N, C-alpha and C positions, 0 to 999 in steps of 0.2 A: 073757062078759069076759073074749073076749080084743078084742072089738068096744067095748064098757068101755074100758078101758086104750085103747087105741090114741080116741077120741074122750076122751078128761081130756085124751089128749098133744095131741090133735091142737087141745084149749085151750086152750093154755098157749103151742103152738107162734104162735099167733092173736094173745094178750095180749103175747105179748113183740114182738113183728110189731108191732103198732095201734104198743108204747109208743117201739120204734124208727126208729114216723111221725111221729112225734108228738113226739121230741125232735130229729132232723131238719127238720123244721117252722119249731119255734124258731129253729132256730142259721139258716134262710135264712132267717128274717127273715119269713116267711109267714105265723104260727099261737100267738104269745107263750104264751097261755095254755094254751095245749101244750105248754108246760116241763117236763122232769122230771130236768132236770142238780135242781145243789146250789152252795148255797155262790160258788165265788168261778169254778164256774163258769160258774152259770145268770147272775151276772152279766155275763162274757166275754160269754157264749150274746146271752141279750138286749141286751147295748148296743150291736149290733153295726148295729142297725137304729134300732127302737126302744122305746128301753126304757120308756120311757109305760106300751104298749101288751100291756105282759107280769107279767101279773094276777099271777104267784104268785111274781113275785122282787119288785114293794111299790117303794120312796122306796129310793134310795140312802144310806143310813147307813156313820159311820164306827163305828160301834161291833162288842161283839164278837158283836153277838147276831141276831137275824133277825126280818124286818118283812117284810108283807104290806100290802101296802091293797087294797082289793075296797068300788067301789061311799061311797064316800068315810072308811069307817070302816078301820082302818088294826089290826091281828094285833099284837102286837110280845112277843117270850120273849127272856129275860133270866136269866140268874141275879142270886138273892141268899141271902142267908147267914143263917141261921139256925136251928133249933134242934127247935121243937113246936109246939103246938097252938096256944099258946099264940100266938111269935108268929106263925104265923098268921093270926089273928087279927088282932094289930098290923100286918102285913106288908097286904093288902090291907084296915083298915080307915083306912091311911095315905089311901088313896088313894078313899073310900064319897063324899063328900061330897064330892072336887077333880069340873069337869065335866069333862061331852066325856069321860069316862069308862063307855061304855057296864059293862064287867066289868075286874074284876080276880080269877084267880089262882094266887095259889101255891104246886110242890107239897114238899112236906116231904120229901122220896126224894129226888128231883131238885134239888129245890131253883131250880125252874125258874120262872120266872115269870111270866105271863101273859096281857096286857094287849089288850082293845082301845077303843079308843079315836078320835072325831075328832080328824084331826092340824092341821087350820085351830083346837082349840078350846086347843090344850095338847098340848107335844110332849115327848119321849120324855125330854131334857137333865133338865125339869120334872117327871117319873114319877118318874124317878131320887130326885130330888133329896128329896120326899115322901118316900119308906120313905128317905131315911138318915138324916132329920130324926130318922124315932121313934125309931134304932138302928141299921136291919139297911143294912150292904156291900151293895152291889151287883157289878157286872163294873167299873162306870166311879163311881163313887159309894162315898165308905167317912163314914160319917159318924162327926159330932162323939163326943170321945174320952167327956165325961162323961154326951150322953145312953145313949149304946155302957154305960160305966159302974153307967148308974142303970135296968139292965133288969134281968131280975130272973135268981136264977139259972139257970135249968137253961132263956134263955129269948141268956145269953152265950156265942156260937159261937167257934170257934178263926177269926181273925178273919185274912183274908187278908194275904199282906207288902205296904206303901210305902199 
């Protein structure tokens, strides 16, 4: 039993060391795909050398959401307000026919919208504008009042200020 516990702790320690080495390598500009930092720390780390080499960082963005680009496909996550399954269908449906979008998924609980798209075919601003056009506010785009007011009663969420 003691050997099993010892092996368990050694395995955890080995994992921690490899993550520390990966973070150090990223910040040293050697292996940006191994960057384990988040948000502004990752951006600062990866900007030290060649930001395009940091696969987990993605394109620089002024949005409050996260974006990563791998093999020409950008994955962006941002907040979209809504309440129910009907909201989910409308939010995701707003992007179903947009050229360049591979997938769109809205999580009702966290209000997180995750979109995979070809950056050359469509941009994040256009994606958020399409969602706002069907009545749903995002972190940076506000739906027109008239469209929001025409949403079904259960879909009328508490709108953010601004």
